[in-house]
C-alpha positions in Angstrom: -15.6 57.4 -9.7 -14.0 59.2 -12.8 -16.3 60.2 -15.6 -15.5 58.1 -18.9 -15.4 60.1 -21.9 -18.8 60.5 -23.7 -19.0 58.3 -26.9 -19.0 60.1 -30.0 -22.8 60.7 -31.5 -21.8 58.9 -34.7 -21.4 55.3 -33.7 -19.0 53.6 -36.3 -15.2 54.2 -36.5 -12.6 51.8 -37.0 -10.1 51.1 -34.4 -7.6 54.2 -34.6 -4.8 54.1 -37.1 -1.6 55.9 -36.7 -0.9 56.2 -40.5 -4.3 56.0 -42.2 -6.7 57.3 -39.7 -7.7 60.9 -38.9 -7.6 62.0 -35.5 -5.9 58.8 -34.1 -4.1 58.9 -30.6 -0.2 59.1 -31.0 1.4 55.7 -31.1 1.9 52.3 -33.0 -1.7 51.5 -33.9 -2.9 48.4 -35.4 -5.4 48.5 -38.4 -8.4 46.2 -38.0 -6.7 43.0 -38.9 -5.9 39.3 -38.2 -4.4 39.0 -34.8 -3.0 36.4 -32.4 -2.2 34.1 -35.3 -5.8 33.9 -36.6 -6.5 33.8 -40.2 -9.0 36.1 -42.1 -12.5 34.6 -42.3 -15.7 35.3 -44.2 -17.8 35.7 -41.1 -15.9 38.9 -40.5 -13.1 38.6 -38.5 -10.8 41.8 -37.7 -7.2 42.0 -38.5 -4.2 43.4 -37.3 -1.0 44.2 -39.4 1.4 44.6 -37.0 2.0 42.2 -33.9 2.8 42.5 -30.4 5.8 40.7 -29.1 4.5 38.0 -26.9 1.1 36.5 -26.4 -1.4 39.0 -24.8 -2.2 37.5 -21.4 -5.7 36.8 -20.9 -6.0 35.1 -17.5 -8.0 37.7 -15.9 -10.5 38.7 -18.7 -14.0 37.5 -18.2 -13.9 37.7 -14.4 -16.5 39.9 -13.1 -14.8 43.3 -11.7 -15.1 43.9 -8.1 -15.5 47.5 -8.0 -17.3 50.2 -9.9 -18.0 49.2 -13.8 -18.9 51.3 -16.7 -20.2 49.7 -19.9 -17.5 49.2 -22.9 -19.5 48.6 -26.2 -17.8 46.9 -29.1 -20.5 46.8 -31.8 -24.0 46.8 -32.5 -25.9 43.9 -34.8 -29.3 43.0 -35.3 -30.9 41.1 -32.4 -29.7 37.4 -32.9 -31.9 34.4 -32.7 -29.2 33.1 -30.1 -27.5 35.0 -27.9 -24.8 32.7 -27.2 -21.4 34.3 -28.3 -18.6 32.1 -29.9 -16.8 29.9 -27.3 -13.8 31.6 -25.6 -15.0 35.0 -26.9 -13.0 37.7 -24.2 -12.5 41.5 -24.4 -10.5 43.6 -22.1 -8.2 42.2 -19.4 -9.8 42.8 -15.9 -13.3 43.1 -17.4 -16.2 40.8 -17.0 -17.4 38.6 -19.6 -18.8 39.5 -23.0 -22.4 39.9 -23.2 -25.4 40.4 -25.6 -27.3 43.6 -24.4 -30.8 44.0 -26.3 -31.6 47.6 -27.6 -35.2 47.0 -29.2 -34.6 45.4 -32.5 -30.9 45.7 -32.3 -28.2 44.1 -29.9 -25.0 45.3 -28.6 -21.9 43.5 -27.6 -20.7 44.8 -24.2 -18.2 43.9 -21.5 -18.2 45.4 -17.9 -14.9 46.9 -17.3 -13.4 48.7 -14.3 -14.3 52.3 -14.3 -10.8 53.4 -12.9 -9.2 51.5 -15.6 -11.5 53.2 -18.4 -11.5 56.8 -16.7 -10.4 59.8 -19.0 -6.9 59.7 -17.2 -6.4 56.2 -17.5 -7.3 56.1 -21.3 -5.1 59.0 -22.0 -2.2 57.3 -20.2 -2.9 53.9 -22.4 -3.1 55.7 -25.7 -0.2 57.6 -24.9 1.8 54.3 -24.6 2.0 52.6 -28.1 2.2 49.2 -26.6 -0.9 49.7 -24.5 -3.0 51.1 -27.0 -2.2 48.1 -29.2 -3.2 45.6 -26.7 -6.3 47.8 -26.2 -6.9 47.6 -29.8 -6.4 44.0 -29.8 -9.0 43.7 -27.2 -11.6 45.8 -29.0 -11.3 44.0 -32.0 -11.6 40.6 -30.4 -15.1 42.0 -29.1 -15.8 43.1 -32.4 -15.1 39.7 -34.0 -17.2 38.2 -31.2 -20.2 40.3 -32.6 -19.7 39.4 -36.0 -20.3 35.7 -35.2 -23.9 36.8 -34.5 -24.2 38.5 -38.1 -23.4 41.9 -40.0 -22.1 44.2 -37.2 -21.5 48.0 -37.1 -18.3 48.3 -35.1 -17.9 51.0 -32.6 -15.1 53.5 -31.8 -12.2 52.3 -29.6 -13.1 53.0 -26.0 -17.0 53.5 -26.7 -18.0 53.9 -23.0 -21.3 54.3 -21.1 -21.9 54.8 -17.2 -24.8 52.1 -17.6 -26.3 49.7 -19.6 -29.5 51.8 -20.0 -27.5 55.0 -21.3 -26.0 52.7 -24.0 -29.4 51.1 -25.2 -30.9 54.5 -25.3 -28.1 56.0 -27.2 -28.3 53.1 -30.0 -32.2 53.1 -30.2 -31.9 57.0 -30.8 -30.4 55.9 -34.3 -32.1 52.7 -34.8 -33.1 53.4 -38.3 -29.8 54.5 -39.4 -28.2 51.6 -37.9 -30.5 49.2 -39.5 -29.8 50.9 -42.9 -26.2 50.7 -42.5 -26.4 46.7 -41.5 -28.6 46.3 -44.6 -25.7 48.0 -46.6 -22.9 45.8 -45.1 -25.0 42.3 -45.4 -23.2 39.9 -47.7 -20.2 42.1 -48.1 -16.7 42.2 -46.7 -13.8 44.6 -46.9 -10.7 44.2 -49.0 -7.4 46.2 -48.4 -4.9 47.0 -51.3 -1.4 48.6 -50.7 0.7 49.6 -53.4 4.4 50.2 -53.0 7.4 50.9 -55.3 9.1 47.9 -55.7 11.8 46.9 -53.0 15.5 47.5 -53.9 16.0 43.9 -55.0 12.7 43.9 -56.9 11.8 44.3 -60.6 11.6 48.0 -62.1 13.0 51.4 -61.1 14.0 52.4 -57.5 12.9 55.6 -56.1 16.5 56.5 -55.5 17.4 55.3 -58.9 18.6 58.9 -60.1 20.7 59.3 -57.2 22.3 56.1 -57.2 23.0 56.7 -61.0 24.4 59.9 -60.3 26.7 58.8 -57.5 28.4 56.4 -60.3 29.2 59.4 -62.3 32.5 61.5 -62.4 32.5 64.1 -59.5 31.4 67.6 -60.8 34.2 70.1 -62.0 33.1 72.9 -59.6 30.3 74.3 -57.4 28.1 75.4 -60.0 28.2 72.2 -61.7 27.5 70.3 -58.6 24.4 72.4 -57.8 23.3 71.8 -61.3 23.6 68.0 -61.0 21.9 67.9 -57.6 19.0 69.9 -59.1 18.4 67.6 -61.9 18.6 64.6 -59.3 15.8 66.2 -57.2 13.9 66.7 -60.7 14.4 63.2 -61.5 13.4 61.7 -58.2 10.3 63.9 -58.5 9.1 62.7 -61.6 9.7 59.2 -60.7 7.6 59.8 -57.8 4.8 61.5 -59.5 4.7 58.6 -62.3 4.4 56.0 -59.7 1.9 57.9 -57.9 -0.1 58.2 -61.1 0.0 54.6 -62.0 -1.2 53.7 -58.4 -4.2 56.0 -58.6 -5.0 54.2 -62.0 -4.5 50.9 -60.5 -7.1 52.4 -57.5 -9.6 53.6 -60.1 -9.7 49.9 -62.3 -10.1 48.3 -58.8 -13.1 50.5 -57.7 -15.0 49.5 -60.7 -15.5 46.1 -59.1 -16.2 47.2 -55.7 -19.8 48.6 -54.1 -17.5 51.4 -52.6 -13.9 52.5 -51.8 -12.0 54.8 -49.5 -8.4 55.7 -49.6 -6.6 55.9 -46.2 -3.8 57.9 -45.4 -0.6 56.6 -46.7 1.6 54.7 -44.1 5.4 55.8 -43.5 8.1 53.4 -43.4 8.0 52.6 -39.7 4.4 51.4 -40.1 5.1 49.5 -43.1 8.2 48.2 -42.4 9.3 48.5 -45.8 12.1 50.5 -47.2 10.0 51.5 -50.3 7.6 54.3 -50.2 3.7 53.6 -50.1 1.8 54.9 -52.7 -1.8 53.9 -52.2 -3.5 52.7 -49.0 -7.1 51.8 -50.0 -10.0 49.5 -48.8 -12.9 48.2 -51.0 -16.4 47.1 -50.0 -17.2 43.9 -52.2 -20.5 41.8 -52.5 -19.4 38.3 -51.9 -20.2 37.6 -55.5 -17.6 40.3 -56.7 -14.6 38.6 -55.1 -13.6 36.6 -58.4 -13.9 39.6 -60.6 -11.7 41.8 -57.9 -9.1 39.0 -57.7 -8.8 38.7 -61.5 -8.5 42.5 -61.9 -5.8 42.5 -59.6 -3.9 39.9 -61.4 -4.3 41.7 -64.6 -2.6 44.9 -62.9 0.4 42.7 -61.9 0.8 41.5 -65.1 0.2 44.8 -66.9 3.5 46.2 -68.0 2.4 49.7 -67.0 2.8 48.8 -63.6 6.1 47.2 -63.7 8.0 48.4 -60.5 4.9 48.4 -58.4 4.1 46.2 -55.5 0.4 45.6 -55.5 -0.7 43.5 -52.5 -4.1 42.7 -51.0 -5.6 41.3 -48.0 -8.9 39.9 -46.7 -11.8 39.5 -46.2 -12.2 41.6 -43.2 -15.0 43.2 -41.3 -15.8 46.3 -43.2 -14.5 48.9 -40.7 -13.8 51.5 -43.3 -17.5 51.4 -44.4 -19.1 50.9 -41.2 -19.4 54.5 -40.6 -22.9 56.5 -40.1 -21.0 59.8 -39.8 -19.7 59.6 -43.3 -21.8 60.0 -46.2 -20.5 58.8 -49.9 -18.2 61.5 -51.2 -16.3 61.8 -54.6 -13.3 59.8 -55.9 -10.8 60.6 -53.1 -13.1 59.1 -50.7 -15.8 56.8 -49.9 -17.9 56.3 -53.1 -20.4 54.1 -54.3 -20.0 52.2 -57.6 
């Protein structure tokens, strides 16, 4: 059979993201997020911000594949008192039922999937198809969500595959101490996402294209030199407005970090991903203790009411499984990356 790609040595990495994620496959990939009409829950439900047209068919999910299989691992948690997964928990189409696989004092939520559908060539084709990639990501976070019902989880990367259960348990057991430390860090904490955009054209505050719009209403230039001068002035005004908005978004981020255990900035998303005509200025995630939520929400309301942030749209969502902070391969960094408060 085709040998599946070897899993990354550093287990946790969130579902690939076209915008904020690093090294993600090309295509329209959802962030961890709410899916299939589900609402976020404290227990740690994954989320998807972009939807697929029509429901994802699951008629063949949960049936044992007839041919050769490999072990797909969704997440790692501590060995639960009960290994019963939530009713109706499903993973990838064509795969077997989700099950709990013990690995010493840890447990993996896994699924037997057809080897021919999860070999290197098959996965390359799937990840190059935006629609199929999103379906795969949805199936992945359904498995992570099921694992979260057992307790704090470390989500594994999309398409983490092993040739056998034994290979999977040995790989996790080799990093048992690090996984336990990460689970301790995530327990009683959830992720909140905050995105800042310039106000939409019909919103309050200045628009990024305001200088160009204003110039269009003025008298036409008298000659070529005057035209070039006016065009240069418009570009400068546009740049100043953009830099000012980015600086204010940065200030908002610093204020919110005061109420978080850790925070990280993702790559800014383009208009195709956000579905907005206004540019994105901040795409950040914050790890909050359960007791910090009220203070974090109050900080957001103060920012929205502050005249200095007029013209910015500040949106939050959560609570989510802390995908952005479940990474064994990334130590805390400075203000531009993940930081411990």
